[in-house]
C-alpha positions as CSV (number, residue, x, y, z in Angstrom):
1,M,-2.5,-9.8,6.0
2,G,-3.6,-13.8,4.5
3,L,-5.6,-13.7,1.3
4,D,-9.3,-13.9,3.9
5,D,-8.7,-10.2,4.7
6,K,-7.3,-9.6,1.4
7,I,-10.8,-10.9,0.2
8,K,-13.1,-9.5,3.0
9,N,-11.9,-6.2,2.9
10,A,-12.0,-6.1,-1.5
11,A,-16.4,-6.8,-0.5
12,E,-16.2,-4.1,1.6
13,D,-15.4,-2.6,-0.5
14,I,-18.2,-3.2,-3.1
15,A,-20.4,-3.2,-0.3
16,G,-19.5,0.1,0.1
17,K,-19.5,1.4,-3.7
18,A,-21.8,-0.2,-4.1
19,K,-24.8,1.5,-0.9
20,E,-23.2,4.4,-2.6
21,A,-24.7,4.3,-5.5
22,T,-27.7,3.4,-4.3
23,G,-27.8,6.0,-3.0
24,K,-27.4,8.8,-5.2
25,L,-30.1,7.1,-7.7
26,T,-32.6,7.0,-4.3
27,D,-31.6,10.0,-3.2
28,N,-30.8,8.9,0.2
29,E,-27.8,10.7,1.4
30,R,-27.4,8.9,4.7
31,L,-27.1,5.5,3.4
32,E,-25.0,7.7,0.3
33,A,-22.4,8.5,3.1
34,E,-22.2,5.0,5.1
35,G,-21.1,3.7,1.0
36,Q,-18.1,6.3,1.0
37,A,-17.8,5.5,4.9
38,D,-17.3,1.6,4.1
39,Q,-15.3,2.0,1.2
40,S,-12.9,4.8,3.0
41,K,-12.7,2.0,5.7
42,A,-11.4,-0.4,2.9
43,D,-9.0,1.2,1.7
44,V,-7.8,2.3,5.2
45,K,-6.9,-1.7,5.8
46,K,-5.5,-1.9,1.9
47,A,-2.6,0.6,3.0
48,G,-1.9,-1.3,6.0
49,E,-2.0,-4.4,4.2
50,N,0.2,-2.7,2.1
51,V,2.7,-1.6,5.0
52,K,2.5,-5.4,6.4
53,D,3.3,-6.9,2.3
54,A,6.3,-4.0,2.1
55,F,7.5,-4.9,4.8
56,K,7.9,-9.5,4.5
């Protein structure tokens, strides 16, 4: 994966954390869950990057 992909994944993780925090503050369970899901997707992508980097 290129640097652009890594930056996009980091941005997705940060956005997910912000969504989750906003959901907690506003007591919006749906928004909180979306934030957690976004973070999980970013974590999976990061793991894929690490595997690809290991085989380079």
